[in-house]
N, C-alpha and C positions, 0 to 999 in steps of 0.2 A: 236335162240334165240324165244320164243316162247312168248306170247303178255304180260301175267303174268309178267313173270321175267321185260320184258319193263315198266310194271305200278312198280314194287317195287322199280326196282333200281332208274324212274324219279322219287316216289317218299320220297325215301333217299337222293337224292341230292338236291331235299326243304325245306328237311329237316333240312339236315347241312346247308341249304345255307340259311336258316330263324336261323337259331343261328347264324352264325356268324356275319351275317348284324345285327341283331340283340345286339349284343355285338361292334363290330365294325364302324358300318356303312355302306355304299355305298364302299367308296372309300378308305372305311381298308380292303376289301377281293379279293382273287384273283379269279378263276377258278380256279387254282392250287388247291389252299386251301379248296375248295367246293368237288374235286375233290374227291382229298388225304382225307375227311373226308367220305365222302358217297364213299369211299375204289372202285372207276372205277377211269377211264382214262380218263385223261379231253376231248378226243377226243371221248368218248359216251357222254359225260355232253357238251360239244357246242354241239353233234348229237342231244340230246335230244331237250335242250332248246337254242342254240345258244352264241351270245357273252353275256355277262356280266349282262348288263341293262335288254337282256328276261329272266334271270332268276329273276332278283331284282323283277321285276313285275311280275312271275308267283309267284312269293312268296309270294306278298303284294295278289292280285289278287286271291288267292285260299281260304282265310280265310272271304275279304271283305265283300261277297256276302252271305255271311251265316249269320253273324254280322244285315248289314247293313238289312234286309229282316226280323230279329227277331225283332230287333229295330218299325219296321214296324205296324208287327202285334200286337204288343205291345198293340203299339199307336192304332191303330184299334179295339183290344179287350175293351179299357180301354173304347175308344170314344160310343163303342155297347152296353158298359154295362151300360153305363150313361143315363141311358131314365129319371129317374125324377130330379133328379142333375147335373148340368153342369159336366162336364169334370175335376178335382181337377187339379191344376199345380203340387202336389206330383205325380200325375199320370203318366201327362207329363214326368214328370222329371225321374220319377224309368223307364216309359218304353224305357226311352232313355241311360239312364247310365248300368241299373240291365243287359241284353244280356252280355254286356260285361266282371260283374262279373259274370254267368252263365258259358258263355266260357272258364272261367280261374276256373270253379270249376268241369271239367266235368274228371278232374283228368289223360287230356294228356299234357305231358311237353313245344308241339309246341305252346299251347295257351300262356301260360309266354311269351317265345320268340314273339309270332305275338304281343303284350304287347304291348313289349319294341320295336318294329320295327315299328306298329303304331304310339306310342311317341313319336320318330324317323321324321316318317313324317309327322304329323302334325304339329312339329317345324320349320322345315325346310323352308324358299320361296320357294325354288327350287321341292324339293319330292310333296310338297303339293298341291300346282298348278299341279302339273300332278298327279297326284294318288288317292287325294282326292276327286275331282270335279267330275272324272266319277263314285268314291264308294260308296262315303259315301253322297257327299254334294246337291243328289236333294232328298234323306232323312230328311235331315236338313233342307229341306226348308218345308216339313209335321210337321217339331215342333214349326219350325215360326211362319206357320197356328195356329198351336194347342195353342204357346201362344199369338199371336193377342186375338183369343177368350175368353182367362185365362183375358186381360187387354185391353178387349177394348176400354180405354181410353188411354192407353197409347203411347208414340211418338214410331212409330215403330224403329227409331236407337237406344234407349234403350234399347228394346228387342234385337236389335241384339248386343250391347253393353254387354247383360246380357249373350247370350249365346256363347260371345266368354271368358269371364273369365271362363263359367263353362269348355269348351274348353281348357282352361288353366291346372285351376284345374284338370282337366280327364289326359291332356295331361302328370302333374308328375305324377297325380297315377299310373298309367299304367306303365311310368320309371321302377316303382322299384328300384328308386337310392341307398335305403337304409339310407337315408341320415336322414329323419324322428329315425330309427330306432336307430343314434348315437347321434342329437340332445336329444329327448326321455330317454335317460340312458337304450333305452330297453322296455320302458310303451308301443311304438307304434312298431310297425310291418308294412312297407311298404307290403309285403306280405299278411296280413291281411287284405284283401279284406272284408271282411262283417264288420271288424269294419269304414274303409275306405267307403265302401257307406251308409252305414247303419247310419253314420254322415254327407257326402257330402248333399242327399238327403236336407235332412232339411235346412243346409246351404242352400243353391242354393236357396231354396224356398224364404229364408228368405231377400237371397240377391236382390232377382227378385221382392221382395214385395215393401222389399225401396226404392227399384231404378224406377220399373215401375208402384206401387199405386196398393191397393185393403188388401184385407183383404188375 
């Protein structure tokens, strides 16, 4: 088998696993289901990635770095652009949220699955501790520091609580459960990311200002 063939099959395995984990969680998926969906033998899937846990980690890590790095780039750019006046709260929030929107707009269906998987990991006491720390938490610290500059008189615990609320709203949005579709009678769609993020930025900013102070 040539190297290209190996790469193609590996990506297919990860794509199928990503969709299955997004739909059913870690415990609801077997290596046989993954190999069947990827149209490869179970032994080949094990050869490429090892156990199911290794596949789960590979799936999560595959897109995490891109999201995390894009967030940092946007945050640094808005900081560099703020030469005459301080970086705004809205710029900080946008740098945190918009990379997720951009990823979902690429047309790659895998991003939808990954966002649902990310929501699953974010809200799991087990997986959040194991996977968010190495992939995303180091960038969150940078956003916390930016928020401290935006609210120099705020209590640090207030800033952390507000970020915690942002994470909760973000996880629900990423999960695309369709509940808002039902509750609104179709007026709102969980897959409408333009509508979701355009509203989330001012909503989050108002919450921060109410709790942490400032205009």
